[in-house]
N, C-alpha and C positions, 0 to 999 in steps of 0.2 A: 294321646294328645289332649290337651286341655285348652279349650279356646275362650278368649274374652272378647265380647262385642262391645264397643265404644260408641256412644254418641258424641257427635262432633258439635261445634258451636252453632250450626246451621240446622238444629233439630227443630226449631220453632217454624221453619219452612214447611214442616210435615204437620203442623196442627191442622185440625183438631185431632188427628188420630194418634198422635205421638204425645198428647197430653195425658194419655192413660196408659201408655206403654212404650218401651224403647224402640228404636228404629228397627232392631233386629228381630222385633216380634211381629213386624208387618208381614201379612200374607199376601205373596205375589204368585198367584198360581195356587197350586194344592198346598204348598209348603210355606212356612214363614221363611224369612232370610237366614235366621239361625239354623233351622232344620236343614236347609240346603247345604250349608257348609259343613254342619256336623256329619251329614251323609258323605259328601264329597272327601272330606278329611278323615273320615273313620275317627271322629273324636270320641273320646270316653266321657268326658265332662265338658260342661260349658256354662258361662255366667255372663253377666252384663255389667258394664261401667256406665251407670246412667244417673240421673238425678236422685238425689237423697229420698224424695217422697215415693219413689217406685221401688226402692231397693228391698223392701219387705216381700213384695210379690215377685221381683226379678232380681234375686240375689246375685252377687258376684261369685266368681270361681277363685279358689285359692291356687297360687302358683301357676297361673296361667303360661302355657308354652308360646302361644301366639296371641296377639290382638289384632282384631279386625274390624274395620269400620262397619258399624251396624246396618248402614244403608247400601252397602256394596254387594251387588248380586254375584254368585260365583259363575265362572266359566272354566273350561278345561285348561286354558293358558294361564289364568289366575290361580287355579289350584296348584298346578305344577310350579308357579312362580313362588307361592307361599311355602310349598313343601321344600324348595330349594334354599329358603332363607337360612343364613347362619345366625347363631346368637349374637344379639345386638344389631342385626341389620333391619333397615327399614325399606318397605317397598312403597313406592309414590308414584304418581302420575301428574306431571305439570304442577308440582307442588302440593298436592293433595295426598296426605297420608292414607294408603289403602291397608297396610298391615305391617305389624312389627313383631319380629322374633325377640323374646325376652333375653336380657343380658346386658353387659356393658355396652352403651351404645357406640357403634361403630359406622360403618358406611351406609350410604344411601344407594338405592338401586331403583333406576328409572323402568317403569313398565310402559312398553310401547304399543301394546295390543289395545284394542277397543274395550271399554269398560262400560258397564251400566249400573248408575247408582239411582236409588229412588230419592229424588230430590223435592218433588212436590207430589201431594197425594194422588192426582190424577195419573201419574205414571203406574200406579197399581192396576189400572185396567188397560193402559196403552201398551205396556210391556207383556201382556198376557199371550200374544200371539207366538212369542219364543219361549216364555216360562213355563207355560201349560206342557207343551211337548217334552221340555227338558225335565219338568217334574215326573211327567208320566214315565218316562225312561228310568228316572231315580228308583221309582216305587215298583215298577213292574217287571224289571230286567231279570231274565231266568226265573219268572214265576208264572204259574198257570192261572187263568181266569176262572171264576165259578161258572156254571153253565148258564146260558141265556135261554129265557123262554122263546119258544117257538112262534109265539104270537108276536114277537118283535121285528120289524122291518129294517134291516141293516143295509145302509148304502154307502158306497165309498171304499177306497183301499186301506184307510187307517183302521187301527185296531180299536175294540171295546173291551174293558176290562172290568170285572165284577169281583170286589172282594167278598167273602163269606157273609152271608145274610142280605146282601144287596139283591134287588129285584126290579125288575121292569116287565110290564104286560101292556100289549097292544098299543105300542107307540111307535114312532119312527126315529131312527137315528142316522144322520148323514155324517160320514166321517171324511167327506171328500176334502176338507180344509184342516183335518186334524183328528187326533184320537179322542176318545171319550173313556172317562174313568168314574165309576160308581164306587164310593168308599164302603166300608162295613155298614151294613143294615140301611144303606141308603135306599131310595125308591123313586122310580119314574112311574107315575100312575097313567092310567089308560088315556088315550087320546092326546098325549104329549108329542110334540115335534121337536127334536134336538139336532141343531147344527154344531159339530165340532170345530175348533178344539173346546172341550167342555169337561170340567172335573168338579166332583161333588164330594165333599168331605163325609165322615162318618155320620150317619143318621140324617144327612140332608135329604129333602124331600122335594120332588116337582109335583104338584097337585094336578088334577084332572084338567086335561086340555092346554097345559102350559106350552108356551112357544119361546124357545131359547136359541138366540143366535149367538154364535161363538166369535171370537174367544170369551168364555165366561168361566168364572171360578166361584163356586159356592163352599164356603168353610163349613165346619162340621156344624150339624143341627140346624142349618139354615132351611127355611120353607118359602118355596117360591111358587106363584102362580101369575096367570095373565101372560104378558109379553115381556122379556128382557133381552137386551143386546148389548153384549161386551161389558159386563158387570163384574165387579169383584166385591164379594161379601166376606168379611173377615171371620164371622162365625156367630152362631146362635141369634141370627136375625131373621125377621120374617117380612116378605113382601107376598103374602099368600093368596092374594085376590086378583081380579082382573085390574087392568092399568097397565101403563108402560114405564118402564125404567131403562134408561140407555145410557152407555158410556158413563158408569157411575161407580162410586165406591161406598159402601155401608160398613160401619164399624160393627162392634158388637152389641147385642141387646138393643138393637133398633127394630122398630115396627112400623111398615108403611101401610096405611089405612085402605081399605077397599076402594077401588076406582080412582085411586091417586095416579097422577101422571107427572112426568117431568120432560121438559122440553131438552132436547140434546143438540139442536141446532138453531143459530140465530135465523131470523127471517131475511137478514141480507147477506147470509152465508160467510160473514167475517169470522176470524179467529175469535174465540171465546176468552173473555178475561175472566179470572178466578181470584176470589179473596185470598190474600195472603197475610197471615197473622204477623209475619215477620216485619213485612214493610208497612203494614197498616193500610193497604189499599188494594184495588183490583188490579192484578199484574196480568200480562198476556201469557196465555197458557201455550200458544203455538199449536193449538188444536182447534180444527173446525167443529169436531164433534166433542161436546162435554157436557154432561148432565149434572147429577147430584153428588156432592161430596157430604157424608154425614157422620158426625162423631158418635161414640158409644153412648148406648142409652138413650137415644133420641127417639121421637116417635112423631108421626103425624096422623091426624084424623081422616076419616073417609073424604073422597073427593077433593083431596089437597092438590093444588097446581103448582109446581116448581118450575120457575124460570131457568133458562139456560144458564149452566156454570154456577147454580146455587150451592153455597157452603153453609151448613148447619153444625153448630158446634156440639159440645157434650151435654147430655141430659136437657135437650130442648124439648118442648112440646108444643106442635103447631096444629092448628085448627082453623076452621072458617073459610069463608068464601074469598076469592081473589088470589093473587099471587102474592106471598110474602116476599120480603125484600131479598136480595140475592146473597146476603150475609146475615144469618140469624145467629146472633150470639150464644154462648153456652149458657145454660140455664135460663132460656128464654121461654115464656108462656104466652101464646097469642098467635097472631097471624097477620093478614094484610093490614088491619085496622090498627095494628100496634101491639107492643109486648108489655108485659110486667114480668117481675123476676119470679121464676120457678123456685120456691123456697127449697133450701138444701134439705130440710127434714122430710118435706114431701118427695123429693126426688129419690132420697135414699130409702124412703118407705116403699115406693114403686120398684126399684131395684131389689129390694127384699122380698117382693112378691114375684118378680118375674124370674129371677135367676134359678129358684128352686124347681121351676117348671121344666128345667134342663138339667136338673140334679146338680146344681152348682150353688154355692153358699154365698150370700152377701155377708160377708164377715167383717171384722174391725179393719183389716187391710183394706178391703174394697172401699169401705166408708172412708177411710183416712186419704185415699187417692181423690175420691170425689170432692171432699172437704178442701182439698189442696187446690184442685181444679177450680172450685168455685171461687176461692181466694184470688187466683192467678188471673182469672178472666173478667174479674170486675170491671176493669177499665172499658170492656167492649159494651157493657149494659148502660148506656149512656142515658136511659131514662131513670136510673137509681138516683 
């Protein structure tokens, strides 16, 4: 089966994370949306129907058998419904197209079960309680874990799974609320305390004395220290030092400076409003706990303080005393006292130095994406 994942007209509700990727490349748990569907449908090939400037990095697939909404999370009932589609049939729910079997258009089938769609970035952490155990089952079913060190204290009824090369020493892992997974060559250093559910991608690291409250998902080659609570890191990002980050999403190639902290609860305990690129305003999230949303390639200096529900765009650089505003536009350079534009050539130079540290190349394709994002987001840099 060949799958094609399409972005719908509401893709800008997922900015800044989908400024640099299709919705199906968002990681919610251990796997991306596309990886979940590929596993569940035993797909042989997959591709993306996305915006033109992303197609070089995320190419389409020829002669797709099924098209699936890129922000739609699979479930057993959905997988079965998609498998039962006949050529030309469309699966929808309340007018929303979920999937289509290629062929001459014919009937529309209404899906009556519950669905989960990623419609705002903060859902990448709010859905982890269900998505982590589901991914854990996908990856570890009928497989045997590598051996765990005798220096580790494990509490609770759920499993801990180590891929080859993963290691943990002199730490505690509490699985009372869910399983814990360590990807290939991932490491939990001494003195760390982990409460599941928690997953770590290949090469991810918890530094000495890290405190992790689940549900938390760390993408490949992320480095985490200090205290984190219910966070989702897409991959290749660092929060390697003391400081707190909770109910948050970090894109790729982000770096959080030492002793930086983010509020995840308002002093009056009201629901948090979060910047929405699509509406151009702060919209209600429906969440009492919501911390930081940060786009790819963004960084903050030491001792940075983020207010509740802060959104930081792509390739921003934040530093200085005080709280920066709760929406930091893409390619912003500065902090609480104001911003100037982080020049495109300087941002690209930084990316070209950062990415090889994780054996990735900042090539012409990556540069073209940042150039387009710089152009698309100019309207939010109101100081220009």
